[in-house]
Each structure stands twice: as C-alpha cells, then as structure tokens.
N, C-alpha and C positions, 0 to 999 in steps of 0.2 A: 504494500500500500504506500502511496505517496500522493500528496495533494498540494496545490498552490495555496499559499497563505498558511500553511501548516509546517510544523517541524516536530522532531521527536526529542524529548528531554528525558534525561536520566539523572536521578539524585542518589548518590552513593553515600550511605551512612554506615555506622558501626554495626547496626543490626539488620538493615534491609537495603536492598537495591530496588528503587522504585522508578517506574517510567511510564510515559504515555505520549500519545500524539497531542499536540497543543494547537488550538486555533489561535493564530497570532493576531487576528482581527479583534478578538474579544479577551484573550488571555485565559480562556476556559479550556479544560481538557476535552478533546474531541472523541475520546473513548475512555472506557473504564481504566483506572490506574492498575498497572500490573506490579506486583511486589514479589520479590524472591529474597529469601534470607541471605544475608551477606555470608559468604563462605568463611569458615574458620579453620586454619588461619586465613586472614584476608590478604593473601599475597597478591601482587599485581597479576600474575598469570591466572590465579583462581577467580579474581574479580572480573578480569577481562572475559573469561569464559562465561561468567554469569551474565554480563552485559550482552554478550552475543546471544545467549539463550533468551533473554528478555526481549531483545529486538526481534528475534525470530518468532516468538510467541505473538508479538504484535503485528506480524506480517508487514513490517515497515522496510522500505528499500531506499529511503532518502537520507539526508544528512542527520547527524545525531550530535546533540549537545550533552555534555556529561559534567556533573559536579564531583569534586573530591573534597573531603575535609582536610585540605592541605593548601599551603601556598603553592600557586602554580605560575611559573614564569616560562613563557614561550613553550607551553605544553609539558614542561618538566616539573614534577612534584619536588618541592624543596623541603617540605615538612610532612608530618603524618600525625593526625589526631584521630583516635578511635579506629585506626586501620593499621595494618602491619607496617613496621618501620622499614621494611623492604621497599616501600614506595619512594623513600627519599632518594633522589637522584634518578628516578625512573622517567623515561620519556613517555609519559602517559598518553599523549596524543598519538604517537606512533604505535604504541601498544594496542590502543583501542581501534585505531584505523586498520591495523593488521587483522585484529580479531573480527572486525566487521567487513572484511573483504575489500579494504582499500577505499571505502567511502569517505566523504568529508566528515571530519570530527573536530569539535572544539571542546576543550577541557578547561574548567575554571573552578575557583574556590566556591564552596557551597553557600557561604554567606553573601558573596558577591552576586551569585545567581539570584538569591532571594531578594537582594536589594534592587536589582534590575527589574524584577517582576513587580515588587511593591511600588516602585517608582512609576512604572508605565500603567499598570492595571489595578494596583491595590490601594493601600491606605494613602499613599503620597501622590496619587495621580493628579490631584487638583493643586499641588504646590509647585511653584516655580523655584528656580535657584538650586541650592544644594540640599540634598536629602541624606541623612545619616540613619542607617539601619543598624540596630543592635539586637542580637538574638541572645536572650538570657536562658542558659541551660546549664550543662555541666561546666562550661566556660562561658565566655562572651565572644560571639562572632560579630564581625562588623563589615559594613559596606558603605562606601561614600560615592554618591552619584551627583554629578553637577550637570544640570540641564540635559539629562538623559545619558551623559557620558560617564562610564565607570572609571573610578580611580582604583585599580585593582590591589588586592592583597594588603589592606590597611592593617589588619591584625591588632586593632586597638584594645583587645582584651588583654594584651601583654604590656600595655603602657602603664608605667608606674604613677600612682596617685597617692600622695602621702606615704611614700616608701613601700607601697604594696601594689602588686599587679592588679589592674582593675577587676579581672575575673576572680581573683582571690578575695576581693573585697565585696563584689556585688553580683556574682553569678547566682542564678536561681539555686544552684547546689549549695551555696553558702548559707542561704536562708534555711534550707532544710537541715544542713549539718549542724548549724548553730542554733536551730530552733528559734529563729527570729520571728517576731510578729511582722505583719505587713508594714507597720509604721517604722519599726526598727530597720527593716530591710530597705524601705523607701529612702530613709536617711542616707544609707550607704550608696544607693543608686544615685541619689541627688549629688553626692560628693563627686562621683565619677562623671555624671553628666555636666556639671558645672566646669570641671577641668576640660572636658572634650569640647564644650561649646566655646570656651575661651580661646581654644586653638583654631577651631574650624568654622564657627559662626554659622551653623546650618540653619536653613529656613524651617526645618521640621525634623524631629527625631521619631523614627518608627521603631516601636518595641515589639520584638518577635520572641519566639520560643514558647514552650508550653505555658509558661506563667502569664503570657499575654492574655490567655483566656480569662484570667482573674483581674484584668486591667482595672476594672472599676474599684477594686480594693486597694490599689496602690498608686496608680497614675495620679489621681487627685491629691495624693500626699506629697508628690514631688515638689521641690522648691527651686528648681532651675528655671531659667527664663524662656527657653525655647519650647514651643508646643511639642508635647509628646503624645503620640497616637498609637493605638494597638495595630499590629499587622492584620491584614485582612485575609491573605491567601494561605497563610500557615502551612499545612501539609503539602500544598501544591506549589509553593513559591519556588523551591529549588528546581522542580521539573520545568515550570514555565520559564524561569530565568535561563536555564540551560538551553531550552528550545530557542529562546530569543537570541542567545549568544551565537549559536551556530547559524541561524537564519540571517543575522545582521553582520556576521563576520567579526565578532568581538573575540580577540585572541590575546588574553592577558600574557 
C-alpha cells in the first residue's frame, strides 16, 4: 500500500515498536496502529527485523519515518535510552533502509518527532514562533520547533538547574519515587521551566508524557510565565512526527 499525502511512521520504545500509515493532511492515523513488542535484547539487528515485520504487516511499500530514543545525527545513533547500548555509533538509517529493501528512510529522536507532530497538528498548532515540547516520564525528553523548523537533539532533560539535571529534579518518575504531591512536584517543574524559558523564550510550552493526562492537577500550579498546555496527540505523536519527517525530508 502507498498513497499520496500519506507516509508511514514508526515509534520505537523500550517496550513496543508501534507504527501506522498517517494522513498528512489531517495528522490522523489512516489505519489501525500496529504494535509489536520490542525484542529483548533490543539490539539494532533485532529491532530492524521487527520494523521490517511491522511494515510488512501493514502492507506498506512507500517511505518510512522511524523514531529512536536516542540522539540521532545524520542517521547515526549517538546515545541509547531504554534500548540496547549497541545502538551507539550504529548507522540506523542505513540499517533500516537495508532491512526495508532499500526504500527511503528517515530516523530521528522520539521527542523531536513528537514535537513536530504537536506543532503542526496538536496542542501548539495555533501558536506562532517557537514551541518547546517537554515529555515528562522516566526522564524528560525535549523538542524545540521554530516556525515549523526542528532544532534537533536538544536533550534539555540533561541540562543542569540548581546543580541537578532537570530530569533528576522534575521527571514524572521523580514525583513517584519521592512520593511528591502535585503541588510539590509542580514547584520543581516550575524551577526547570523558568530556567528553560530564560534561555529560549518560547511562545508556548507543550507538556507531554503520561502525566499530561492529569494536567488539570498540576499545570494550574505552575509559576513560570510562558503558557503551558497539555499535549494532544500523546500515543500517536511519535508515529505522526516520524511520518512527517520522512515525507518532508527532515534529516537530523
């Protein structure tokens, strides 16, 4: 299957490899999402085989965009989060292209893909200027978009604020581990957001990750100056952003 105005996106995570055809006119999935468990160990070769299996199940023969939980420079993975460390230094774009029979492939960071999707189709679609996406989970993922253009691999979860990495201070996992109330955790998040907005002056901050589902319990408690809004696309954002990237020729 291949269609104009459509592309295939795959989002690779520590527990699942998810993909679908995306209608790029609307940002909606054009078919039911397919999910296959991430192989363990999640070596490059094993994950590439899973990607090929998923694309075959979808009967898709066009370009494929793929996210990795990693810094990706010119198709090469430079870090590895929640996947096998064998990815570090792997030419992921060449690996996936070979596994998929030589077709066009784009590989990018998973938070970057989510940011692209939320900027064009999701929570930030009505905002001009710069958009900062932060995903609050085990760590903090980040994406910076300026007028639709991606500034790739920002990795702001590793920036130090008050002598501590931001994700060690304000990730959702910190709230759970330290048994913080929403008010206590929101104070930590505010400290991080104030530091980030002083550097980047975004027009809006989009909050993603599972905890964004409870946004009404903590976003109103934040004390930073930039508007903070919950992500809209959530589970589909990585897939949609990956499809956008390969369709638009975005190659971090």
